[in-house]
C-alpha positions, 0 to 999 in steps of 0.5 A: 403120062407116057407109055412105059418103054419096053426096057422099063417094063423089063426092069420092073419085071426083073425088080419084082422077080428079085423081090419075090426071090428075096422074100422067099429067101427070107421066109426059108431062112425063118423056117429053119430058125423056127425049127432050131428054136423049137428043137432047143426048147428042152435044152433051155428048160434044163438050163433054167434049172441049172441057173436056179440051182447055181443061184440057190433058188427053188422053182416056183412050184417047190417054193409054194409047196414048202411055204404052204406047209410052213416048212424050212426053205433053206437051200444048201448051195453046194453047186455054186461052190463046185462050179466056181472051183471047177471054173477057177481050176480050169482057167488056172490051167488053161490061162497062165498069167506069165505065158500064152497057152499056144504057140506056132511052129513051122511044119516039118517041111515048110513052104516059103516063098523065098530062101535057099534050101539050106536057109528054109528052116531059119526063114521058117522060124523067123516068119513063125515068130513074126506071125506069132507076134501078129496074132498075139497082138490081135488077141491082146487087143480083144482081151482074149483071156477074159473072153476065154474065162467067160466061155469057161464059166458058161461051160461050167454052169450050162455045159456049153461055152461058145467062142466066136472068131475071128470077128472083124472090129474097127479099131480106132487109132489116135495119134498126135502130131505137131502143126505149125500155124501161120503166126509162128506158133504150133499146136498139137492135132489128133489124127484119128484112123480106123483099122480093121482087126480080128478079135474074139468074143464070147457068145451066150449059149441062149443066143446060139441055135444049131441045125437040129439034125446035127449031133456035132458042130461039124455036122451042122448045115447052118448055125444061127446067132440071135442079136437083140438091138435097140432102135438106135443100134438098128439104125447104126447098122445102116451105116455098116453095109446093111440095107438102109431101106429095109431098116428104115421100113422096120423102124417105121412100122415098128414090127419088131420080133419080140425076144420071147420065143416060147414058154422057156424064154418067157419064164426066163424073162419073168425071173430076170427081166430077160428080153424087153421087146427089142428088135430081134435080128438073126445072123444066119451062117450056112451055105446058100444058093447063088441066085438067093444071094444075088436076089438079096443084094450080093454083087454078081461075079462070074467067079461065084460058085453055085453054092456059097458059104456065107452069112445072112442077117434077117429080121421078121423074114426081111433080109437086111444083109448078105455076105460071103464067108470072110475066110476062103476055107469056108469055116464057120466062126464058132467053137463049142466047149462042152463040159460033159458031152451029149452024143445026141446034141452039140450042147453039153451038160454042166456041173449043176446038171451032173449033180442035180439029184444029189443037190436035191437030196442035200437040200431035203435032208438039210430042211428035215434036219432044221425042221426036226431041230425046231420041233424037238427043242420043246415038247408038244403040250396037250391041255384039257381046256375044260379043266383049266384056264390061264390066269392071264387069258392067253394060252401061250406057254411061257416060264412062270405062267399061272393056271387055274383048275376049273374042275374041283378034284381034277388031278393036274396030270389029267390037265397037262401032258408033255410029249417030246418029239424025237431028235433025229439030228445025227441020222439026218446029218449023216444023210446030208454028208452022204449027199455031199459026198455024192456031189463030189463023186458025180462032178469029179471035183473032190474037196482036195481039188477045191483047196479044202482038206479032207479028213484022211489026207496024206501028211507027206509032201510027195504024197500030197503032190500025188494026191493033187495030181490024181484030183486033177484027172477030170480037169486034165481031160477037160483041158485036152477037150478045150485044146481040141475044140477051142484053142486049135480051131480058133487059132487056126482060123485066126492064122488063116485070116492073117494069111489072107488079109494080113499086110506083113508078108514076112510073117506068112508061111506054112505053120502048125498051131500048138495048144499048150494047155495040157503041158501046164497040168504038171504039179508046180512042185514037181516041175520046179524040182525037176528043172532044178535037178536038171540045171544042177546036172547040166552044170556039174556034167562036162558032157551035158553042159555043151548040149544044154541051153542053160539060159533057157533052162534057167528061165523055165525054172524062174517061170515055174516059180511064178516069177516074172523074169523081165529085168532079172534075166538077160535076154538072148541078145544081151548074152550074145553081146557079152559072149562077143565082147569076151571073145574079142582080142585084148579082152581079159580072159576070165580066171578058171578058178574064178569061174569055178567059184562062180559055179559053186556059188550058183550051186549054193544059191540053188541049194538054198532055194531048195531048202527054202522050198522045203521049209515052205512046204513043211510050213504048209503041211503044218497049216494043213495039220492045224486045219485038220485038228480044227475040223475034228474039234468042230465035229466033236463040238457039234456031236457034243451039242447034239448030245446035250440037246438030247439030254435036255429033252430027256431032262425036260421029260423027266422034270415034267413027270416029277412035277406031276408026281409032286403035285399029286402027292401034295393034293393027297396030303392036302386031302388028308389034312382036310380030313384030319381037321374035319374029324378034330372039329367033330370031336370037339363038337360031339365028342366022337370021331367020323 
């Protein structure tokens, strides 16, 4: 065994130094993770209540109290209906089925790599159109609209929806090619290739932890995402740039970080099977010192700054991977959409938290109504057990039951007593309706916004449109927040990614991202009517026709009617081809009279469509009137049932009193008869009366 050489001692010392720095780096990250987890515990406690309320469940303590008291455990789940209505309405506004909710346009003074000054704008428009197709293709492959619907759902229920992106995914491409074999035959072979593409994903609010000192996402110095992985998933990470040796040591020691982090996650696990002891990995986004990243395995370079925006993956203080931010801009890949903002934390409040007290009042009043209805159906019966006994030996009341008086001369009125319980159903029902109305006010989602008709709704089409527009005021505010907090920043990062890594140089340029969510909030009937009037005005006015793009206007009208224009309306290229053919010499010119006839025919068709729309609106109003009458009839029937129940209770009380009086009269008559018979017998025997 030879003595270590000087350079070997230096290498070993450097290795130990880097190992110590790596361990210190992981321990520092874990301290920030623990601090963020502790700061979020109160928010997660509120989320647990939100989930129970959304699912129509009482907490364990309340359920135990109700069960012990033998009371009703009914839960009137108004919250779920409100959440689903809010989620559906907002998704309908933000995610139109026939168009995208964003667009790209060149900046007012675009900067492009080539092109003469007079051609800059045309180049910019063409390049912007190409970039829009590139981004639209990437979003379609990641099912962007479905991801956004998940984000909206989390925001409605928990108050916070989280969109992450661009995240880079390996897309597998398969293509078939024909291959000639030596024997002259041919076969088809599949070629498999990998393509890195940007995508978007929804992150569960339970798995995101933000710098506890930050009030907004922009103020956060670090953002952490939690991943739970099986042994196989952790092993697969070793094939994608993670530290294979560190992963092998974790798998061998099985020193996994449990998914349980405190009492909140434990209670969540007890109710939903959440967290099963998988490996818990932390994806830490923030700014790191250069020496820390070099110690963790980042390749050295003279161009690296002292502070680097990047990502670190750790498990149990063991650093598994470090990487620089994929975007030169240094932006973090997270967007937060809050339903109701909280100035003290980046996380917001959802619909359940906003109407929690009113939901509790509705539950309490409904339980009292059911308990009172059950108690008031039959009176409370008091029985003198020493003076009477049941013939069948059972003390359960039933129709036609026989009872035997055990004490001679005891009046039945002193044996039995019926005491009715007051029925307060009307007052309790009124309290329940008041709580339900408070839920509408607190959430900003009236019944008309849910597609349900209120008692005093307007009967005119214009008034209905105005009422629907007013009912969507709160949702319009949310749409603007979504455009500002999610659509614009995410698409801007996606645009930066294509500018930095995209292969299509012709699509690169100086563009602005335009969210279109707010523009879809106009009432469809008003939009259709406005476009129809504008089209008629442009066709009938000689001054407006030359400055109006009639095909584009007509496409907008068809789109507003929720009709797919593909195959129905000619494209711009087809229209230009027809115009060129018409302008070529030798072609027959259209007769002006024929053109006027076509214009008149188009006007008649538009007028017919207008009449059809009016008829449809009148039919819809008639349906609404029928629904209102049905609701009024149902309310009258409910009042009648309550009155009938009260009358029955009163009748039962009166019947019991009459029966008692009848029994007392019968006993009096029997006594007189017995006295008369005794006196008659005595007269016969002695010849004298009593």
